[in-house]
SEKOLLO-684636 format. One line per field, with one value per residue (C-alpha): x, y, z; residue number from 1; residue in one letter. Coordinates in steps of 0.02 Angstrom, whole numbers, plus 50000, padded with zeros to 5 digits. Layout:
u <- X;... .
v <- Y;... .
w <- Z;... .
num <- NUM;... .
residu <- A;... .
This chain:
u <- 48848;48783;48691;48852;48956;48959;49085;49218;49291;49477;49582;49768;49792;49835;49805;49617;49449;49369;49346;49344;49509;49467;49590;49577;49506;49669;49758;49649;49767;49798;49891;49852;49983;50029;50095;50156;50308;50355;50298;50424;50386;50354;50173;50120;50038;49854;49831;49714;49582;49589;49777;49846;49976;49992;49846;49883;49821;49726;49625;49584;49530;49374;49301;49414;49471;49658;49688;49629;49731;49885;49850;49823;49998;50092;50238;50236;50230;50118;49986;49901;49714;49628;49556;49381;49389;49454;49308;49185;49282;49285;49097;49141;49330;49430;49327;49340;49453;49363;49432;49312;49325;49154;49195;49360;49266;49136;49275;49379;49532;49694;49694;49666;49543;49523;49409;49406;49223;49190;49003;48990;49000;48845;48824;48862;49022;49202;49153;49132;49321;49345;49174;49204;49374;49315;49164;49272;49404;49269;49179;49333;49365;49196;49103;48935;48869;48941;48894;48939;48896;48860;48850;48769;48731;48863;48964;48810;48751;48920;48928;48748;48795;48957;48880;48739;48868;48951;48790;48812;48702;48736;48664;48692;48682;48646;48677;48505;48514;48560;48432;48300;48377;48415;48273;48319;48492;48419;48297;48448;48526;48365;48347;48512;48456;48533;48448;48457;48429;48444;48588;48587;48471;48394;48478;48645;48703;48802;48652;48536;48659;48659;48470;48451;48554;48478;48324;48335;48520;48561;48693;48869;48986;49074;48912;48865;49039;49015;48851;48921;49080;48979;48869;49015;49112;48959;48919;49029;48944;48974;49125;49142;49173;49231;49219;49359;49501;49593;49751;49676;49529;49644;49747;49596;49551;49720;49649;49578;49745;49837;49716;49719;49909;49905;49764;49855;50011;49907;49878;50050;49995;50059;49950;50007;49861;49760;49599;49489;49351;49394;49289;49386;49513;49465;49416;49566;49682;49621;49660;49815;49918;49984;50065;50156;50318;50328;50296;50430;50549;50527;50403;50296;50130;50016;49883;49747;49614;49453;49337;49180;49212;49078;49185;49365;49468;49622;49621;49567;49594;49739;49865;49845;49788;49601;49465;49387;49213;49108;49089;49278;49264;49392;49581;49656;49749;49859;49762;49698;49543;49410;49380;49278;49134;49116;48946;48951;48799;48681;48755;48700;48873;48842;48991;49110;49039;49179;49277;49444;49549;49642;49809;49898;49823;49856;50039;50066;49984;50087;50244;50197;50183;50001;49888;49711;49576;49399;49251;49080;48921;48850;49008;49000;48825;48862;49010;48905;48773;48906;48982;48812;48774;48944;48975;48799;48834;48755;48894;48864;48878;49035;49117;49063;49186;49325;49234;49227;49415;49447;49341;49437;49605;49552;49499;49668;49758;49651;49697;49881;49871;49956;49925;49918;49843;49713;49655;49512;49404;49219;49187;49001;48845;48711;48555;48504;48543;48414;48332;48491;48490;48306;48350;48491;48377;48241;48364;48330;48501;48528;48665;48807;48852;49017;49088;49232;49151;49094;49266;49353;49237;49267;49455;49459;49421;49563;49645;49820;49936;50119;50221 .
v <- 55264;55098;55070;55040;55186;55363;55503;55458;55575;55563;55567;55551;55508;55323;55307;55284;55364;55201;55185;54995;54901;54725;54584;54453;54286;54205;54303;54246;54187;54000;54000;54076;54182;54119;54261;54136;54112;54295;54339;54455;54376;54195;54145;54071;53899;53876;53795;53650;53687;53504;53484;53660;53612;53660;53587;53432;53389;53243;53361;53472;53321;53311;53460;53499;53400;53361;53480;53632;53579;53568;53742;53809;53757;53772;53891;53863;54035;53992;53856;53790;53817;53654;53656;53614;53766;53878;53824;53889;54047;54087;54120;54294;54310;54410;54547;54726;54859;55026;55202;55301;55462;55528;55501;55592;55738;55741;55751;55875;55772;55752;55569;55433;55309;55129;54995;54809;54764;54597;54624;54545;54367;54256;54291;54477;54479;54417;54267;54138;54153;54039;53955;53866;53789;53745;53652;53569;53503;53436;53354;53260;53203;53119;53252;53305;53416;53575;53677;53859;54027;54192;54371;54482;54333;54360;54208;54099;54149;54106;53935;53896;53934;53833;53679;53681;53686;53528;53437;53459;53524;53648;53717;53900;53977;54160;54290;54333;54522;54501;54361;54489;54639;54553;54433;54423;54361;54210;54191;54184;54046;53946;53968;53875;53737;53789;53771;53936;53959;54115;54103;54075;53930;53786;53660;53654;53646;53807;53897;53837;53894;54071;54075;54021;54171;54293;54239;54401;54386;54474;54341;54363;54278;54200;54117;54062;53987;53886;53815;53768;53690;53593;53521;53476;53393;53290;53219;53107;53164;53350;53464;53645;53787;53961;54119;54221;54224;54062;54057;53954;54074;54224;54119;54091;54275;54331;54314;54488;54572;54470;54528;54707;54713;54658;54779;54926;54879;54888;55074;55110;55128;55070;55101;55221;55173;55012;55001;54853;54832;54718;54599;54437;54481;54395;54553;54656;54507;54473;54647;54684;54525;54511;54681;54628;54578;54755;54832;54724;54776;54957;55019;55161;55068;55093;54957;54997;54881;54977;54917;54980;55080;54974;54817;54883;54724;54794;54970;54935;54748;54654;54549;54387;54207;54188;54070;54098;54066;54101;53921;53890;53745;53810;53816;53969;54079;54231;54378;54549;54516;54604;54443;54292;54345;54515;54537;54685;54797;54756;54863;54848;54788;54613;54539;54644;54598;54479;54491;54442;54457;54341;54286;54339;54514;54526;54478;54602;54741;54701;54705;54876;54814;54868;54994;54997;55125;55125;55222;55265;55193;55365;55409;55242;55271;55451;55389;55248;55373;55482;55331;55274;55447;55460;55282;55212;55062;55035;54961;54833;54916;54813;54876;55052;55054;55053;55187;55298;55280;55316;55474;55532;55500;55584;55737;55740;55733;55876;55983;55941;55967;55799;55667;55484;55321;55238;55058;54980;54826;54847;54676;54669;54761;54818;54769;54650;54784;54914;54900;54973;55113;55146;55168;55286;55391;55394;55446;55291;55208;55150;55227;55104;55166;55165;54989;55018;54934;54783;54764;54779;54647;54525;54553;54487;54311;54291;54119;54099;54013;53972;53898 .
w <- 42327;42395;42558;42654;42595;42661;42671;42796;42925;42940;43095;43110;43294;43306;43121;43119;43153;43210;43396;43389;43386;43329;43349;43211;43267;43214;43352;43496;43635;43635;43801;43970;44057;44231;44339;44469;44358;44382;44558;44643;44813;44863;44882;45048;45028;45072;45243;45275;45407;45458;45484;45502;45372;45187;45094;44990;44815;44891;44999;44850;44747;44855;44762;44611;44457;44443;44297;44397;44548;44437;44367;44543;44593;44428;44400;44211;44128;43980;43993;43835;43817;43761;43586;43649;43762;43622;43513;43643;43684;43498;43509;43575;43584;43543;43625;43560;43633;43617;43619;43729;43627;43678;43861;43835;43755;43895;44024;43926;43966;43868;43922;43793;43869;43809;43877;43848;43821;43905;43905;43732;43802;43808;43994;43973;44075;44086;44192;44050;44019;44170;44179;44013;44056;44231;44162;44030;44151;44266;44120;44057;44236;44244;44344;44274;44413;44489;44641;44656;44731;44648;44709;44579;44468;44333;44388;44411;44237;44163;44245;44196;44016;44024;44104;43976;43835;43902;43948;44136;44275;44414;44574;44617;44790;44755;44891;44956;44935;44751;44730;44779;44688;44522;44475;44292;44328;44415;44269;44152;44256;44259;44071;44051;44169;44335;44503;44597;44784;44892;45016;45162;45124;45222;45105;45197;45378;45357;45283;45420;45554;45484;45469;45650;45705;45580;45481;45382;45339;45174;45144;45080;44960;45109;45164;44988;44963;45123;45058;44888;44960;45088;44952;44838;44980;45027;44855;44748;44588;44621;44618;44672;44551;44602;44497;44576;44704;44660;44555;44414;44398;44375;44254;44141;44143;44074;43898;43931;43961;43830;43697;43760;43750;43569;43526;43604;43507;43348;43380;43451;43632;43801;43954;44088;44201;44212;44312;44353;44481;44626;44728;44732;44598;44435;44340;44394;44375;44199;44134;44239;44264;44085;44111;44271;44181;44108;44279;44359;44220;44273;44144;44217;44215;44366;44391;44517;44589;44626;44764;44852;45009;45094;45071;45067;45084;44994;45064;45244;45265;45344;45247;45344;45335;45335;45280;45111;45179;45332;45394;45390;45267;45142;45159;45243;45120;45145;45078;45117;45220;45323;45420;45364;45477;45395;45312;45192;45175;45032;44895;44715;44665;44732;44641;44746;44917;44969;45131;45053;44897;44780;44855;44695;44698;44885;44867;44725;44826;44981;44873;44803;44623;44607;44694;44762;44796;44861;44790;44860;44786;44740;44644;44555;44488;44438;44336;44262;44205;44124;44037;43973;43904;43820;43759;43744;43856;44027;44134;44270;44442;44473;44312;44355;44500;44371;44271;44427;44453;44269;44276;44430;44348;44186;44286;44373;44206;44141;44292;44267;44079;44057;43924;43971;43910;44020;44000;44097;44094;44062;44135;44106;44047;44168;44072;44212;44342;44294;44464;44537;44409;44446;44630;44581;44470;44603;44737;44842;44840;45020;45124;45150;45324;45416;45420;45540;45690;45588;45512;45681;45753;45610;45619;45797;45736;45611;45627;45695;45572;45600;45457 .
num <- 1;2;3;4;5;6;7;8;9;10;11;12;13;14;15;16;17;18;19;20;21;22;23;24;25;26;27;28;29;30;31;32;33;34;35;36;37;38;39;40;41;42;43;44;45;46;47;48;49;50;51;52;53;54;55;56;57;58;59;60;61;62;63;64;65;66;67;68;69;70;71;72;73;74;75;76;77;78;79;80;81;82;83;84;85;86;87;88;89;90;91;92;93;94;95;96;97;98;99;100;101;102;103;104;105;106;107;108;109;110;111;112;113;114;115;116;117;118;119;120;121;122;123;124;125;126;127;128;129;130;131;132;133;134;135;136;137;138;139;140;141;142;143;144;145;146;147;148;149;150;151;152;153;154;155;156;157;158;159;160;161;162;163;164;165;166;167;168;169;170;171;172;173;174;175;176;177;178;179;180;181;182;183;184;185;186;187;188;189;190;191;192;193;194;195;196;197;198;199;200;201;202;203;204;205;206;207;208;209;210;211;212;213;214;215;216;217;218;219;220;221;222;223;224;225;226;227;228;229;230;231;232;233;234;235;236;237;238;239;240;241;242;243;244;245;246;247;248;249;250;251;252;253;254;255;256;257;258;259;260;261;262;263;264;265;266;267;268;269;270;271;272;273;274;275;276;277;278;279;280;281;282;283;284;285;286;287;288;289;290;291;292;293;294;295;296;297;298;299;300;301;302;303;304;305;306;307;308;309;310;311;312;313;314;315;316;317;318;319;320;321;322;323;324;325;326;327;328;329;330;331;332;333;334;335;336;337;338;339;340;341;342;343;344;345;346;347;348;349;350;351;352;353;354;355;356;357;358;359;360;361;362;363;364;365;366;367;368;369;370;371;372;373;374;375;376;377;378;379;380;381;382;383;384;385;386;387;388;389;390;391;392;393;394;395;396;397;398;399;400;401;402;403;404;405;406;407;408;409;410;411;412;413;414;415;416;417;418;419;420;421;422;423;424;425;426;427;428;429;430;431;432;433;434;435;436;437;438;439;440;441;442;443;444;445;446;447;448;449;450;451;452;453;454;455;456;457;458;459;460;461;462;463;464;465;466;467 .
residu <- M;D;A;F;S;R;P;R;A;T;R;T;D;N;G;A;R;S;N;V;I;A;L;P;A;S;E;M;P;T;R;W;Y;N;V;L;A;D;M;P;V;P;M;A;P;P;I;S;P;A;T;G;Q;P;V;T;P;A;E;L;E;Q;I;F;P;P;Q;L;I;E;Q;E;M;S;A;Q;R;L;I;P;I;P;E;D;V;L;D;I;L;A;M;W;R;P;T;P;L;I;R;A;R;R;L;E;E;A;L;G;T;P;A;R;I;Y;Y;K;H;E;G;V;S;P;A;G;S;H;K;P;N;T;A;V;P;Q;A;Y;F;N;K;I;S;G;I;N;R;L;A;T;E;T;G;A;G;Q;W;G;S;A;L;A;F;A;T;R;V;F;G;M;T;C;R;V;Y;M;V;R;V;S;Y;D;Q;K;P;Y;R;R;T;F;M;R;L;F;G;A;E;V;F;P;S;P;S;P;H;T;A;S;G;R;A;I;L;E;K;D;P;D;S;P;G;S;L;G;I;A;I;S;E;A;V;E;E;A;A;G;R;E;D;T;N;Y;S;L;G;S;V;L;N;H;V;L;L;H;Q;T;V;I;G;L;E;A;K;R;Q;L;E;M;V;G;E;T;P;D;F;I;F;G;C;H;G;G;G;S;N;F;G;G;I;A;L;P;F;V;P;Q;M;L;A;G;E;P;I;R;A;V;A;V;E;P;D;S;C;P;S;L;T;R;G;R;F;A;F;D;Y;G;D;T;A;K;L;T;P;M;V;R;M;Y;T;L;G;H;D;F;I;P;P;G;S;H;A;G;G;L;R;Y;H;G;A;A;P;I;V;S;A;L;L;D;A;G;V;I;G;A;E;A;V;A;Q;A;D;V;F;R;A;A;E;L;F;A;H;A;E;G;I;V;P;A;P;E;S;A;H;A;V;A;A;V;V;H;K;A;D;E;L;R;E;E;G;R;E;A;T;I;L;F;S;L;S;G;H;G;L;F;D;L;G;A;Y;E;A;Y;L;D;G;T;L;P;E;Q;G;D;Q;R;K;A;I;A;S;A;M;R;D;L;P;E;V;S;L .
């Protein structure tokens, strides 16, 4: 017996004992799936804040390269991934699909649970899937500097990595509460050459306006977006880059679901339930959108976006036109929103503290194609602890929202005595979030409070749009 051989346990379910379902590198997707080709309802166009009319490509060219604008508006079902982008994605893709057998055993559930492990990327999350193509398309358009926002720091880390790969620079406005809670995420960004400022900041007019009203503002993604857009619009050498919400961002993330479909086919599985955490929509969209054609064809697949109950845009928001940012610099889009003035409490899932939702996710929810649920922060961390004990991976607090929903569903299936296949996206590891876990273990996680009054107040300022 050599150093690599040992007696093997055998298992007949799905043909293998191994928990890891690896897709060969040769089968990495070479085209993104564009759900706009298959939407069951028409998508409302984004509205220009300057004209009150549908936004034009010329307006978007102030902050985006032409290739991303084309992808934003395209109805082409499959869009080729450039070879230079594929070369970078191949550093970590395809990512593993893992059967969570130990979690199943801990829950005593008849459910078969699979998770797509996106925490293996250089930035430790799913975000590089779109950061790399966004940096690439800006680079070939002659732009060498990007401005962006970040909540928990996963997106900022991804863009810092991507811009470094292509010899570019970037400035990141990091939501202040996360800037303070997660110091090593900003260290990661700086390591890759990014400038990182807490938002709201004194560097922009929109940031200064917020600070004048509330010097101790915890910030929000809406505020940080305003700062980054303002900077990009005011500099010819700089474009804006967004990590969620927009159509082209969700498009790039479909590599997650495309790979997962193929990996499940390899073990003879089709998901009954799909879960992804939801802040702006990129994580959930990445895992769920490639399954939309099957859902529309009548297959019994239930996809559920899971959000924090402290920022419940999908479950308590209104499907209406709203600005994507606090300072009203961005186009108005039709989405589920809590109001652009809503400032969520400073939860440890900073990447989910956004007042709105992706227009694609919003339209699918309004049409009844997908579902949504909200979970409490305490339940999220309890589920994360259970997952870490069972699977040996500390999930990011954002990802742990999906874990909490999976645990709840697995418990339901146990009570019903019903088998089912569950798929979810583990969109990032939590190794830079140990401060949040320390607070959980010490019993000092802050109460999130009832947000009904704050939501109602923010809802009163929704813009009026007539098409």
